[in-house]
C-alpha positions in Angstrom: 0.0 0.0 0.0 1.3 3.5 -0.9 1.8 5.9 1.9 2.9 9.5 2.4 4.8 10.8 -0.7 4.2 7.6 -2.5 6.5 5.4 -0.4 5.6 1.8 0.3 4.2 1.2 3.8 5.7 -1.9 5.3 4.6 -1.8 8.8 7.4 0.6 9.7 6.5 4.2 10.5 6.9 6.3 7.3 8.6 9.0 9.3 11.5 6.5 10.0 11.8 5.7 6.3 11.9 9.3 4.9 14.4 11.9 6.1 12.2 14.9 5.7 15.2 17.3 6.0 17.0 15.6 3.1 13.8 15.7 1.0 13.2 19.4 1.7 16.8 20.3 1.1 16.6 18.8 -2.4 13.3 20.3 -3.3 15.0 23.0 -5.5 16.7 20.2 -7.5 15.3 18.2 -10.4 17.4 15.3 -11.6 20.4 16.8 -9.8 20.1 20.2 -11.5 18.8 23.4 -10.0 15.5 24.4 -11.3 15.5 27.4 -13.7 13.3 29.9 -11.9 12.4 31.7 -15.2 11.4 28.5 -17.0 8.5 27.5 -14.7 5.4 29.0 -13.1 5.5 28.6 -9.3 3.0 28.7 -6.5 4.7 30.8 -3.8 3.5 31.0 -0.3 4.2 34.3 1.3 3.4 35.5 4.9 2.3 39.1 5.2 4.1 40.3 8.3 4.3 44.0 7.2 2.8 46.2 4.5 6.2 46.1 2.8 5.5 42.6 1.6 3.6 44.1 -1.3 6.9 44.5 -3.3 7.6 40.8 -3.0 4.1 39.8 -4.1 4.2 42.3 -7.0 7.6 40.9 -8.2 6.3 37.3 -8.1 3.0 38.0 -9.9 4.8 40.1 -12.6 7.2 37.1 -13.1 4.1 35.0 -13.8 4.0 33.1 -10.5 0.9 32.4 -8.3 1.0 33.8 -4.8 -0.8 32.3 -1.8 -0.6 35.2 0.7 -1.1 34.4 4.5 -2.5 37.6 6.1 -3.2 36.2 9.6 -0.2 37.9 11.3 -0.9 41.3 9.8 -4.7 41.1 10.5 -3.9 40.5 14.2 -1.3 43.3 14.5 -2.2 46.0 12.1 -5.6 46.0 10.4 -5.1 49.4 8.8 -1.9 48.2 7.1 -3.8 45.0 6.0 -6.6 47.2 4.4 -3.9 49.2 2.6 -2.2 46.1 1.4 -5.4 44.7 0.0 -6.1 48.0 -1.8 -2.6 47.8 -3.3 -3.2 44.1 -4.3 -6.4 45.1 -6.1 -4.5 47.8 -8.1 -1.8 45.2 -9.0 -4.6 42.7 -10.1 -5.9 45.3 -12.5 -2.5 46.4 -13.8 -1.4 42.9 -14.7 -4.9 41.8 -15.8 -4.7 39.1 -13.2 -7.2 37.9 -10.6 -7.4 37.7 -6.8 -9.6 35.8 -4.4 -10.0 35.0 -0.8 -9.7 31.3 -0.1 -10.0 31.4 3.7 -10.3 33.8 6.5 -6.5 34.5 6.4 -5.4 33.4 2.9 -5.6 35.3 -0.4 -4.7 33.8 -3.8 -3.2 36.2 -6.4 -2.8 34.9 -9.9 -1.1 36.5 -13.0 -2.5 37.3 -16.4 -3.0 33.7 -17.8 -5.1 32.6 -14.9 -8.6 33.1 -13.5 -10.1 32.1 -10.2 -13.5 30.5 -10.4 -15.6 32.1 -7.7 -18.7 30.4 -6.6 -21.1 31.3 -3.8 -22.5 28.3 -2.0 
C-alpha cells in the first residue's frame, strides 16, 4: 500500500523511512540540477508580516507566479496596514490583468494574467 509521498508502507513508521530534512533540502533540484526559476510557473506561499510585503508579491506576480498570501499575522497586529495592502493588491490585479480571491479567513490567492479564479457562492 502506498503511503505518504508515494513510499511503500511496510509496517514501519513512514517517518522512519523518509528523512524529511534531506527531502526538503533537495526540493529545488530536479534530476540533480537546480530548477530554472524563469522557466517554470511557481505557486509561492508568502506570509504578510508587514505592508512592505507588497513588493515581493508584486515581483512574483509580474514574473508569472501564483501567490498564496497568508495575512493572519498582519490582521492580528495592524488591520489598517492590511486594508492598505489589499487595496494595493487590487490595483496590482488590475494592472497585470490578473485575478485575486480570498480562499479562507486569512489566505488570499493572487494569480497573473493567464489565470482566473472560479468564484462560486455556496
